[in-house]
Every structure is written in structure tokens, then in C-alpha cells.
N, C-alpha and C positions, 0 to 999 in steps of 0.2 A: 233866205235865212242863212246866217253864218254860224258855224260851230267851231270857231277857232279855239284851240286848247281844250275842247271838250273830248271826253273819252266815251266811246260807245262799244258795247258788246252785243253781237248779233248771233244768237243761237240758230243754227240752220242758215248760216250766212255764206255758204259756199256755192249756192245754186239759187236760181229762180228769184223770187221777190226778196229773199234775204240778201243775196249777193248784189242785186240791183240797189238795195238800200245801203249796203256797205259802201258801194262805189259812189253813190250820191253823197253820203256823209263825208267820205274822204275828200271829194271835190270841194265840199263846203268847209274844209279845214279841220275836220274831226280826226282824232286818233282812233282807229277802228280795229277791234279784235273780233274775228269770226271763229265760230266753232262748228264742227260737223263730223261725220263719221267716215267719209270717203277720203282716203289718203291722196288719191289723184286730184280730187277737187280742192283739198287743202293745199296741195302743192301749187295748183293753178292760182289759188287765191294769194299765196305768198309771192308769186311772180308778178302780181298786180299791186304789190306793196302793202298787202294786208297782213297783220299778225294773225296767224291761224293755229288753232289747237284742235286736237282730236277729242271729241266728246260725244257720248251717247246721253241724250237728255233724260233718259230713264235711270241713269246711274247717279243717284243723289250724292254719294261720297265723292265721285269724280267731279261733279259740278261744284260741290262745296270747296274742293281743293282748288279748282280753277278760279273761283271768285276770291278766295283767300289770297291767291297769288296776285290777282289784279288790283286788289285794294278798292278804293273809292272810284266809282264811275258816274257818269252823268246820264247815260242813256242805255236802256236795255230793250232789245227787240227779240221776241221769241217767234221764230218762223219755221222751226223744225216740225216735220210731220209726226215724228216718233215711230213711224212704220207705215204699214199699208192702209188702204181705205176700202171698206166694203161697199160695193155697188150692186144694184139690182133689186128685184121685188123682195120686200121684207119677209113675206111668208115662206119664201123658199131660200132665204139667206142663211148661210152658215152663221150661227149665233156666236161662235168663237171669233169669226172674222168681224162681226158687228162689234163685239166687245173689244177686239183688237184695235178698232178704229179710234177708241178712246185713249190710245197711247199718246195721241196728240195733246189731249187735255191734260194727261198726267205729266207730260213733259213741260207744259205751260205752268201748271201749278208748282212743279218743282222749281222752275225758273223764278217764279214770283216769290215763293217762300224763301228760297235760298239766296236769290240775287237781290231782292228789294233792299235788304239791310245794307247792301254795298252801294246803293244808288243815293247820290247826294239829295238833300232835302228839296232842292229846286230842280231835281231831275225828273225823268219821265220813262215810262215803260209802255211798249206797244206789243199787242198780241195780234195774230192773224186768224180770223174766222173764215167766213165764206158766205156768199149770197144764199145758199140753200138753208141757212139758219132761220131765215124769215120768209122765204118763198121757195120751198122745196118742190122739185119736180119728181115725177115717178122714178123710182129706183134710187132716190137720194135720202132714204130714211136715216142711214148712218151719218152721212154728211150733215144733215139737218140737226140731228141729235147732238153731235159733237160741237158744231158751230154754235147752236143755241146755248149749250152749257158754257162755252167760252164767254159768250156775251153776257150771260147772267152772272158768271163768276166775276167779271170785270166790274159790273155794276155793284156787286156785293162788296168787293174789297176796296173799291176806290175811296170810300170814306175812311176806311181803316188806314190806308197808306198815306193819306193827306198829311203834309203838303206835297208829297210826291204825287205825280200824276200817272194815271194808267188809262189807256184807251185801246180800242179794237179797230183794226182796218179789215173791212169785209170785201174781198175781191169777188168779182164775177168770174167769167171764163177768161183766164189769163194764159197766154202762150208761154208755158214753162216746161221743163223736163218732167214735171209731175203728171202731165197729160201723156198717157202712153201712146205708142204707135209711131208711124212715120209715113212720109210720102202723101199720096193723094187720099188714102183712107183716113189718115189723121186730119188732113185739111178739111175733108168733107164733114167729119164729125164736128169740128169746130164751127164750120159754117152753119150746120144744122142747129147746133146748140145756141147760137146767137142770132139766128135769122129773125126772130120776133122781137128782139130788143129794140128800143128806140134808137140806139146806136148799134146797128147790126154788124158788128165785127168783134173779133177776139181782142182782148186788151193785152197790153205789154207789161212785162215785169217792171219796167221803168215807170209806167203810169201808176201802178200800185205802190211802188217805192215813193213816189212823190207824196202820196197820202200819208205814208208812214213818217216821212220827214216832216210834213205839216204837223202831225200829231205830236212828234217829239219837240218841235220848236215853238208851238203856240201855247203860251203859258196860261191860257184861259179856257182850256178844254180838258176835261177829265170825266171818266166814267161813261163815255159815249162810244158809239159805233159810227165809223166813217165808211160810207159805201163808195166803192170804185168798181162799178159793175155794168156800165153801159146801159143802165136802165133795167136790169134784170128784174128788180122788184116791181116794175110797172108792166112787165110783159104778160 
């Protein structure tokens, strides 16, 4: 797919899947703007030729100002987590942490309500959920709840946004900075998490980004979820 002269905004575009998507679109000819909270990551993005802005996706006023400055765009990707993720058994989970996991959803709803009016009528929006939304494993109640809400939200608003398109990409276990830890301990956790998948390995941010680019470029897809999970749903 070619995106020459197309303009893309990627919220959470300075790291992980967001950054990989930004670089993919840039290579395909798009003019890409990324937004994030880390000044170091913003600076690194600028060094790679990306226009980068500091933004907290929970700050609606700042988000409105950014989109007003950018004008009409063709593509909007929301990949920012909004904050932390609660993990572990639900009955012993800190409910404030559980509730805090929904900052991801609030960031996405902010992005769609504020950003969609700036997306061209033939443009597209992509949000990121996660494989636990439809096949959660023990300790993933918060991830499943948030991801499921994102996917239901997209199905609900897709008819309202038409002819603009909106889709979800649902990654499985992807090797990004979002996965905590380092060294052998981190490697072993990733191996264990993917051992029973039909494709028994961790995915890459670039592989997830390919699905985002597909959803942005295919004009016959809307209101759906695209799985990039190594077969997580089948394991």
C-alpha cells in the first residue's frame, strides 16, 4: 500500500506498536505526526524524521488544541495505554488499579470524539485492543475488560462515523517496552506465555504494525477486529 501525500496522526506513536506503525507509514510515503508523554522518546522520534508533540491523551483540551493545529488528516491511530495495567487475581486486585486500567479506553474515546471530525471522509481510524479481550487467561480480568470495551465501542461507533472507517487491531504477546523486566527472566516469561500458541513465539511490533497499516489502507474494512496473535485465540 502507498500513502503518498496522506497525513497520519499516531497517539502513543513514540514507542512499541505505535512507533513501528509510524515508521511503516513514513516508508510508504505518509506525512506522520506522533504524540506521546516522554520527552526522551519524542526527541528520538524527531531524530527519525517524525513530527512529534507532547500529549497526555487524557487531557481533552490539549488534544483538541493539537488536532486544531493539524487540520484535516487522513489517518488516526490510537495506541497510547493511558497509564498502567492491573494484573493478577481479580478477587485480590486493587480496584483502584483495575479502574485505572480503563484510562486506555478513556484515551481512545477522547481520540475518536475529538479527532474523528478532523479525519477526511475517506479516512480511517485504528485502535489497539489485545487478545485477552476474547480469550483471557488467569490474572487478565482488567486487560480483558478494557480490550472488550474497546472492541464493543468500535462496533458501536463504526456506523455513526461512516463513511469514515474505524477498526481494531488485537495483538497477542508482542515484544515491546510495555512488557516489563529484562534479561533471562523476561525472556522466560515471554516463552511461557506463548508456548501453547500454534505459532509458539512472541510477536514483533513490526508484525502488529503491518495489521494497522492494512486496516488503514483497505477501504472495504470497518467495524471489525484484526487479530495478530500467533494463534492465541486457538490455544
